[in-house]
C-alpha positions as CSV (number, residue, x, y, z in Angstrom):
1,X,17.9,121.6,-129.8
2,X,21.0,122.5,-128.0
3,X,21.8,125.5,-125.8
4,X,23.5,127.2,-128.6
5,X,20.4,126.9,-130.7
6,X,18.2,128.3,-127.9
7,X,18.0,131.3,-125.7
8,X,17.3,131.3,-121.9
9,X,14.0,133.0,-120.9
10,X,13.5,132.0,-117.1
11,X,12.8,129.0,-114.9
12,X,9.7,127.2,-113.6
13,X,9.3,128.5,-110.2
14,X,6.4,126.4,-108.8
15,X,3.2,124.2,-109.6
16,X,-0.3,125.7,-109.0
17,X,-3.3,123.6,-108.2
18,X,-3.5,119.9,-108.8
19,X,-3.9,119.9,-112.7
20,X,-0.4,120.4,-113.5
21,X,-0.4,124.2,-114.2
22,X,3.0,125.7,-113.6
23,X,4.3,129.1,-112.9
24,X,7.2,130.5,-115.2
25,X,9.2,133.2,-113.8
26,X,10.9,135.2,-116.7
27,X,14.4,136.5,-116.7
28,X,14.3,137.7,-120.1
29,X,13.6,141.4,-120.4
30,X,11.1,141.5,-123.2
31,X,9.1,138.5,-122.2
32,X,5.7,140.1,-123.4
33,X,7.1,139.8,-127.0
34,X,7.9,136.0,-126.9
35,X,6.0,133.3,-128.9
36,X,5.3,130.3,-126.6
37,X,4.2,127.4,-128.9
38,X,7.3,125.3,-127.8
39,X,9.4,125.6,-124.8
40,X,12.5,123.6,-123.8
41,X,13.2,122.6,-120.4
42,X,16.7,121.7,-119.4
43,X,16.4,118.2,-117.5
44,X,19.7,116.5,-116.8
45,X,21.7,118.9,-119.2
46,X,19.4,118.3,-122.2
47,X,16.7,120.4,-123.5
48,X,13.4,118.5,-123.7
49,X,10.5,120.0,-125.7
50,X,7.1,120.8,-124.4
51,X,4.2,121.9,-126.2
52,X,2.3,124.7,-124.4
53,X,-1.3,124.1,-124.4
54,X,-2.4,127.3,-122.4
55,X,-0.2,130.3,-121.2
56,X,-1.4,133.3,-119.4
57,X,1.3,135.9,-119.1
58,X,1.2,138.2,-116.1
59,X,2.5,141.8,-115.7
60,X,5.0,140.9,-112.8
61,X,7.6,138.7,-115.0
62,X,5.5,135.6,-114.5
63,X,3.0,133.3,-116.6
64,X,0.8,130.6,-115.7
65,X,1.1,127.7,-118.2
66,X,-0.3,124.2,-118.9
67,X,1.8,122.0,-121.0
68,X,0.6,119.0,-123.2
69,X,0.9,115.7,-121.6
70,X,1.3,117.5,-118.0
71,X,-2.1,117.3,-116.5
72,X,-1.4,116.4,-112.9
73,X,0.8,117.9,-110.1
74,X,2.8,114.7,-109.9
75,X,3.9,115.1,-113.7
76,X,4.5,119.0,-113.0
77,X,6.3,118.8,-109.8
78,X,9.8,117.5,-111.5
79,X,9.7,120.6,-113.6
80,X,10.0,123.0,-110.8
81,X,13.1,125.0,-110.5
82,X,14.1,124.0,-114.1
83,X,15.6,126.3,-116.6
84,X,13.5,127.3,-119.8
85,X,14.6,128.1,-123.3
86,X,13.1,129.1,-126.5
87,X,14.6,128.3,-130.0
88,X,16.8,131.2,-131.4
89,X,14.4,131.9,-134.3
90,X,12.0,133.0,-131.6
91,X,14.1,135.7,-130.3
92,X,12.2,139.1,-130.9
93,X,14.2,141.6,-132.9
94,X,15.2,144.8,-131.0
95,X,15.7,148.1,-132.8
96,X,19.6,149.0,-132.8
97,X,18.9,152.2,-131.1
98,X,17.3,150.5,-128.2
99,X,20.0,150.7,-125.8
100,X,19.4,149.1,-122.2
101,X,21.7,149.2,-119.2
102,X,22.0,145.3,-119.3
103,X,23.7,145.9,-122.7
104,X,26.8,147.1,-120.7
105,X,27.7,143.4,-119.8
106,X,31.3,143.3,-121.5
107,X,32.0,147.0,-121.5
108,X,35.3,148.1,-120.4
109,X,34.8,150.4,-117.4
110,X,37.3,153.5,-117.1
111,X,37.2,155.4,-114.2
112,X,38.2,159.1,-114.3
113,X,40.6,158.9,-111.0
114,X,41.7,155.4,-111.3
115,X,42.1,154.4,-114.9
116,X,40.9,151.2,-116.3
117,X,39.0,148.9,-113.9
118,X,38.0,146.1,-116.0
119,X,34.9,144.6,-118.0
120,X,31.4,144.7,-116.6
121,X,30.6,141.0,-115.9
122,X,26.8,141.5,-114.6
123,X,24.4,144.3,-114.5
124,X,21.5,143.9,-111.8
125,X,18.2,145.6,-111.9
126,X,17.5,146.6,-108.2
127,X,14.3,148.4,-107.1
128,X,15.8,151.9,-107.2
129,X,18.7,151.8,-109.7
130,X,20.9,149.3,-111.8
131,X,24.2,148.2,-110.3
132,X,27.2,146.9,-112.4
133,X,29.8,144.3,-111.3
134,X,33.3,144.5,-112.4
135,X,36.3,142.0,-111.5
136,X,38.9,144.1,-110.1
137,X,42.1,142.9,-108.1
138,X,40.3,139.4,-108.0
139,X,37.2,140.7,-106.2
140,X,33.8,142.0,-107.4
141,X,33.7,145.7,-107.4
142,X,30.0,146.9,-107.8
143,X,28.8,150.3,-108.5
144,X,25.5,152.2,-109.3
145,X,24.7,152.9,-112.8
146,X,23.1,156.5,-112.7
147,X,23.5,159.5,-114.5
148,X,25.6,161.1,-112.0
149,X,28.4,158.7,-112.0
150,X,28.5,157.8,-115.8
151,X,30.4,160.3,-118.0
152,X,29.9,158.7,-121.1
153,X,29.2,155.5,-123.1
154,X,30.9,154.6,-126.3
155,X,28.8,151.6,-127.9
156,X,31.2,151.4,-130.8
157,X,34.2,150.8,-128.5
158,X,32.3,149.1,-126.1
159,X,33.7,151.4,-123.3
160,X,32.0,153.2,-120.4
161,X,33.5,156.3,-118.6
162,X,32.6,156.7,-115.0
163,X,33.7,159.1,-112.1
164,X,33.1,156.7,-109.0
165,X,32.7,158.4,-105.6
166,X,35.8,159.0,-103.8
167,X,37.0,155.9,-101.6
168,X,34.8,153.5,-103.4
169,X,37.8,152.0,-105.6
170,X,40.3,152.1,-102.7
171,X,37.9,149.6,-100.8
172,X,38.7,146.9,-103.6
173,X,42.6,147.7,-103.8
174,X,43.7,145.9,-100.5
């Protein structure tokens, strides 16, 4: 299995107990829809397969799992902080009309006042809102993604039109 044949779902955050149980933190949005028979853990830039013995998915973007042949904390500890992947054929299908804020990565941002700002490189979900990051004049320009600032989103052309608050873009032009 290679990175191209898989997709990232999260990382192992810590061990739990002495019998090799691990906590998996999901960075994949639809983690409840995933099928966990085999996980691939990135070890020394290679994906190592592990068969899932038992998994308990939690509501807080985590799961507790036991892997076959990992039945002691000494075997589990080296897996902590490792990235976890699933095979591409395990990727859940999404409705084409199911558009999410994180889908804006790669979209061109056009501000009503300043014109073209650049492509969105990252969308972060913070407790109160989503925040987009654009590389502008060699700096990271960040702005909230909310209905007050978004004028329109063209999913065909991958363009988002915004009206950013006065002075925000000026901070990044120096």
